[in-house]
N, C-alpha and C positions, 0 to 999 in steps of 0.2 A: 590279191583277189579284187576284181573291179567292183564287186557288189557285196552286200552283206544281208542275209536274211534276218528278218525281225525275230525276236525270241518266240513269239506265238506261232510262227511258221516252222521254226527249227524243231519244235517239239512234235510236229505232225508227221505221220507216215501216210503214203498213198493208200487209197481204198483199193483193196485187192480182193478179187473174186476167185474162188477155187475153180480153175479152168480144166481140171481133170475130167475125164469121161466117167460117168456113173450110170448104172443101169436104172437107178431110181434117184431122182433129184427132187427133193421136197424141202428145200432150204430157204427159199426166197419169197414165200407168200404170193407167188404168181398164180394166175389161173392155169389149171391143167388143160383147159379147153382151147384148142387152136381155133382160129376163125373158120367157120364152114365156108364152102366154096361160094355160096351166094353172097356172104359178107365180104369175102376176099375180092370178088368182082366189083362189089359196090365201092370198096376202098380204092381199088385200082382205077375205076372210072373217075372217082372224085379227084384222085391225085393226077390223073391224066389231064385234067382241066386247069391245073395250077399254072399260072404264068411264072415260069422259072426265072425270067429276067426281071421280075418286079419284086419289090419288098412286100411282105405279107401285111395284112391288116394289123396295126399295132395294138388295137383293142380286142382282137379276136372276137369281133362282135357276133358273127354267126354261131360259132361254137358256144359262146357264152349264153346266147339266147336259147339254143337247143338244150343246153344243160339246165338252165334255169327253168325251162318249161318241164323238163323231166322231173325236177325237184319240186315244182310248184311254187317258185319264188320269183321275185323281180330281177330281171337280168341286170338292172342298174346297180345291183349289190355285188356283182361278180368282178373279180380280177383273175385272168388266166395266167398260169405260170408254167415254166418248164419243169413240170413235176412239183409236188408239194415242197420238195427241198428248196427250190428257188424261192418259194413264197415264205418259207420259214426264215431264210436268210434275209429276205426283203423286209419282213416284219421286224426282225431284230435290228436291222440297220436303220429302219425308219423311226422306231419308237423307243430306242435305248441309246445311251451313250457310254463311253468308256467308264467302267467302275460301277455302273448300275447293277442292281440285283435282279436276276431272273430266277424264278422258282420253277424247278422241274421235280419229277418224282423218281424215286429209285425204281429200277426195272421198268424203263420206258425207252422210247425210240432214241437212239444215240445221237441223232443229228441235231436235237435241240441243244445239247451240251456243246456240240461241235461249232455251231454257228454263234453261240454265246461266247465261246472261246475266241473265235475270230474277231468278234466285236469288242473283245477285252472287257466283257461283263463278268460279274461274279455269279457263278451258279450256286444256288442254295437248294440242296436236295431234300425232299420230304420223304421220310421213311414210311413205307406202307405197313399195314398190319401184317401179322405173322402169316396170314392166309393170302397175302398179296392184294387184298382189297384196299381201297383208298379211304382214309379217314379225312373226310372233307373239312371237319372242324380243325384238324391239325394243319391242313393246307391253308385255311383261312388265317389261322394264328401265325403261321410262318410268313405269309405275305405281309401281314400287318407288322409283325415284329421287326422284319428286315426292311420295311419300306420298299418292297419290290416294285419295279415298274411293269413287270410282265410275269404271268404264270402260264406255262404251256405244258400240255400233256395230251396223250392219245386216249380216246374213248370210242369204242372198246380199245383195250390196251394191247399194244405190241411191245413186249413179247408174252405177256401172261395170258392173253385171250379173254381176260375178265372184263366186265363192263360195270360202269358206275351209273346208277339210275338217274334219269333226267332231273328229277326234283333235287337230288343232292348236288348235281352240277349247277343247277340254277341258284341254289343257295350260295355257292361260291361266287358266281357272277354278281349276285346282288350284294355280297358282303365285303367286297374288296375294292379299294381305290387303285386298281391296276388293270392293265389290258389282259384279258383272259383269251388265250389262243387255244381253241379246242380242235384237236386233230381228229376228224371223223373219217379217217381213211377206210375204216372197216365198218362204218355204220350202215352200209348197204346190207349187212348181214344181221342187223339188229334193229330195234324199233324205238330207240331212245334219243333220237336226234333232237338238237335244239334249233334246227333250221326254222321251224314254224314260229319261234318266239324271238328270233334274232333281232328283228327291228325294234323290239321293246327294250333293248339293252345297248347302250352306247359303247360299252367296254368289251364287247364280245366279237371275236373273229372265229369263223369256222372254216377249217380246211377240208376239202374233199378231193378225190382222185378218180381217174379213169383206169388206174393200173390193176385194181384187184378184181372187181366184179365184171368189168367189161372186156376182159382178156386183152388189155391194151397197154401192158407195161412198156412195150417198145415205143409207144407213141410219146411217152413222157409228157403228160398233161395233168395239171392240177388246178384247183380253183380256191381262191380265198373269197369268202362271203362275209360282208361287213356292212355297217351303216355307211351312208354316202360320204361322210367326212373321212372315215378311214379308207374307204375305197378310193376316193380322190387322191389321198396321200400316197397310196400304193401305186396308182396310175402315174403319178408325178415322179415317183422315185425309181420305178422299174426301168429296165432297158427298153428302148423304143420298140424293138422287134423281138421280144423275148420268146414268143411262140412261133416257130417257123411255119411256113405255108403248107408244108406236107403234113405236119401234125394237125393243123387246123382242118385241112381237107379230110384227112382220114377220120378224125374224131367226129366231124360233122356227119360223115357217112354212117358211122356206127350209131350215133345218137339218133339218127333218123329211123332206126329200126327197133321200135319199142318191143315188138313181139320177140325178137331175138334176145334183147336185153333181159326180158322177163324169164325166158327159158334158160338162159345162161345162169342167171342168179339162182334159180331153183335147182339146177344141176349141181352148182357149187354147194348149196345148202344140203342137198341130199348126200353128196360125197362127204362133207364134214360130219354130218350126223352119223353116217356109217363108220367113219374113222373114229369118231368120239366113242361110240358104243363099244366097238371092238377094243379100243385102247383102255377104256374103263374096266372091261372084263379082264384083260391081261394084267393091268395094274393091281386089281384086287387079289390076283393069285400070288403076288409077290410083295404085298404090303406097301406099295408106293401109290402115288396120287396123280390123277389127271385132272387138271383144273377145268372148271366150267368154261365152255367156249362160246363166245359171242362173235367169232370171227370166221375166217376161212382156214384156220389152223388149230391144232391141238397142242397144248403145252403140258409136258410131263414134269412133275416135281419128284426127283429121285436122288438118292445119294450117288456120288461118283458119275454124274452125268457125262463128264469128259471121257470116262472109260467106255460108257455105252456108245457115245458118239464115235470113238475110235474104232470100236468093234463093228459098228454099222458101216463105217467107211471101208473097212477091210472086206466087207461083203458087197461093196459097190453101191452103197446107199448113203446119200448125203442129206442130212437134216441140219438144224442149227443148234449149236451148243451155246448157252447163254449163262456163263458163270458156273459155279460149282454144282448147282442142283436143278437147273432148268434145261429142258430139251424141247425145242419147238419143231413141230412136224406139220408142214402144209398139207392140206387135203389134196388127193390126186385122183387118178383114174381108179376104178375098182381093183385093177391088177396092181397098181402102185400101192394103194392102201393095204391090200392083202399082203404084199411083199414086205413092207416095212413092219407090219404087225407080226407077221410070222418070224421075222428076224428078231424083233424085240422079245418075243415070247421065248426064243431060244437063248438070247444073250443075257437077259436080266438075271437069271439065277446065278450066273457066274460073275457078271460084271459088278453087281452090287455087293458081292461077298468077298471079292478079291482084295 
């Protein structure tokens, strides 16, 4: 064999998405809203002006300026990336070395551990409370005890759908001598962002995305927001043309239509509220629990989640099974919400007793 994979790569498996056809697909936390014709035409017009023979702007300046204006922050704080995944990878590569400790939380986004593994860092997981809330004092103690270089977690949390209040997260930022990477991918659906206080803290990085609220998962665009020193380090460490010209053009077109963004956000919130209320009613009938949702999805806590997941798939409904007791259901159209709720109402009496 002319080459040999490193041990850290040998242990990995390709990321695989279920490619089967389903009548209802609520597994990936995407927006259920396709672009309306007006927005599709705006995107097509913008993409039509791209100089395909030229490299794109390496700083993605226009789209950073538009997103900064949307958030009410200084565009000089932003680094654009090929989705938040690239930015997580970049932060780990830029601010840790082999053997460093990175603190993550149990029941959180799996890519934090993945990129820590690639960097050959040691992941230290903090156990959440029995109700899946975060004990900030426990996180602080863990960071200090292990001398961690970084702590990274999502708020609101994927996959539990719960949120940690702003003051509690600020306590963490102020109490540790480590880089705090706060993934706010779902903060468009809640009101506890730390963006307004970011410049007051040198050890804070906030990640945001266009995938959820803006119906733009296909665009693959995320942002890291950080103080100038961290931002400059990210700009120096990233690939020169990491956000392609088509993505920049499409995202700029979408961000230029604030009225559409506001309507899209409200439609998702309305869908989630309806799904949450119906799910709570069904859960109450069978003695299981639906966690409070600060996101665009609803998380069920129930015994034999894998069995419920299997029976839903048999009915042509795909959601996300997360371990032994969590089932994550993205909000969808009224018809999709009604379909998954009706199926759960029929399945639960049998699945949780078998």
